[in-house]
C-alpha positions in Angstrom: 94.3 92.6 90.2 96.6 92.8 87.3 99.9 91.7 88.6 100.1 90.5 92.3 103.6 90.9 94.5 105.0 87.7 93.5 104.9 88.2 89.6 106.2 91.7 90.4 109.7 89.5 92.1 110.2 86.7 90.5 108.5 87.5 86.3 109.3 91.4 86.7 112.6 90.9 89.0 110.6 94.6 90.4 113.2 95.8 93.7 111.9 98.6 94.2 108.6 98.2 96.3 108.0 97.0 99.4 105.0 94.1 99.3 103.2 96.3 102.1 103.1 99.3 99.5 102.4 97.1 96.4 98.7 97.0 96.1 98.2 100.7 96.3 100.8 101.5 93.7 99.3 98.5 91.7 95.9 100.1 91.6 97.3 103.6 90.7 99.1 101.4 87.8 96.2 99.5 86.8 93.7 102.6 86.9 96.0 104.6 84.7 96.1 101.8 82.5 92.0 101.3 81.6 92.2 104.8 81.1 94.6 104.8 78.7 93.5 101.4 76.9 89.9 102.4 77.2 89.8 99.2 79.5 91.3 96.9 76.6 94.1 95.5 79.1 91.8 93.4 80.4 90.4 91.1 77.6 93.7 90.5 75.9 94.9 87.0 74.4 97.5 85.4 77.1 100.4 85.7 75.2 99.7 90.4 75.9 98.6 89.3 79.4 102.3 89.0 80.4 102.8 92.2 78.6 100.0 94.1 80.2 101.6 92.9 83.5 104.9 93.8 83.1 103.6 97.5 82.1 101.4 97.6 84.9 104.9 97.0 86.8 106.3 99.6 85.3 103.7 101.9 86.1 103.8 101.2 89.8 107.3 101.6 90.6 107.1 105.0 88.8 104.3 105.9 90.9 106.3 105.3 94.1 108.8 107.4 92.6 106.1 110.2 92.4 105.1 109.9 96.3 108.3 109.9 96.7 109.5 113.0 95.3 106.0 114.1 96.5 107.5 113.8 99.9 110.4 115.6 99.4 108.0 118.5 98.4 106.7 118.5 101.6 109.5 117.8 103.8 108.9 114.6 104.5 111.1 112.5 102.8 114.6 111.2 104.8 117.2 113.8 105.2 120.4 112.9 103.7 122.6 114.5 105.8 125.6 116.0 103.8 128.0 118.1 106.1 128.0 118.9 109.5 130.6 121.8 111.4 130.8 122.1 115.5 132.2 126.4 115.6 128.8 127.6 115.6 127.1 124.3 114.9 126.1 124.0 110.9 124.4 121.6 109.5 123.7 120.6 105.6 121.4 118.5 104.5 121.9 116.7 100.3 119.4 118.5 97.9 120.8 116.6 94.8 117.7 114.8 94.7 115.0 117.4 95.5 116.6 119.2 92.6 116.8 116.7 90.3 113.0 115.7 90.7 112.2 120.1 90.7 111.2 119.2 87.1 108.9 116.8 87.9 106.1 118.5 90.4 103.1 117.5 91.4 100.2 116.9 88.3 103.2 118.4 86.0 102.6 117.7 82.3 106.2 115.8 82.6 104.3 113.3 84.7 102.1 112.2 82.2 104.3 112.3 79.5 106.0 109.7 81.5 103.3 107.8 82.4 102.6 107.5 78.6 106.1 106.9 77.5 106.2 103.8 80.1 102.7 102.4 78.7 104.3 103.0 75.1 107.1 101.4 75.7 105.5 98.3 76.7 102.7 98.3 74.8 103.0 100.3 71.7 102.6 97.6 69.3 100.1 95.5 70.8 97.0 97.6 69.4 95.9 98.5 72.9 96.7 102.5 72.8 94.8 102.3 70.0 91.8 105.2 70.3 89.8 104.9 67.1 87.2 103.1 65.1 87.9 99.2 64.8 87.1 98.1 60.7 83.4 99.6 59.5 81.1 100.3 61.9 78.3 100.6 60.0 78.0 97.1 58.6 78.5 96.2 62.2 75.4 97.1 64.2 77.4 96.8 67.7 80.3 97.9 69.2 83.5 95.4 70.3 83.0 96.9 73.6 79.6 96.3 74.3 80.2 93.7 76.8 82.3 96.3 79.4 
């Protein structure tokens, strides 16, 4: 675990993820970060560790948002009552959240774009998102990442 719940609450100042859901969401965020950085995020200096932790927390919050959207699409979300009529009984629910999230459908490219945008916001200047070759590989003989 890169970031624990204490870090999330006290350093990142997060408020939206409940304690019981944090480990699961943090794990999803960590897996995405492992993929995006080719595991380089797990081998950083002390200074960059805090930046990586913040990135994981931000990604975890976005994964929570995605789960809430998925629940709404599946009809499992808490419905917000917007109006009630008594004569011939009528009930209406607020669908503004559903329509606002309709662009972020399950598995869409929009989700991937947003995940990458979050990672880029935190890690752009760190070199962790760089996927090219470092230096002259013909002179080294061994990869920088053989220890992984």
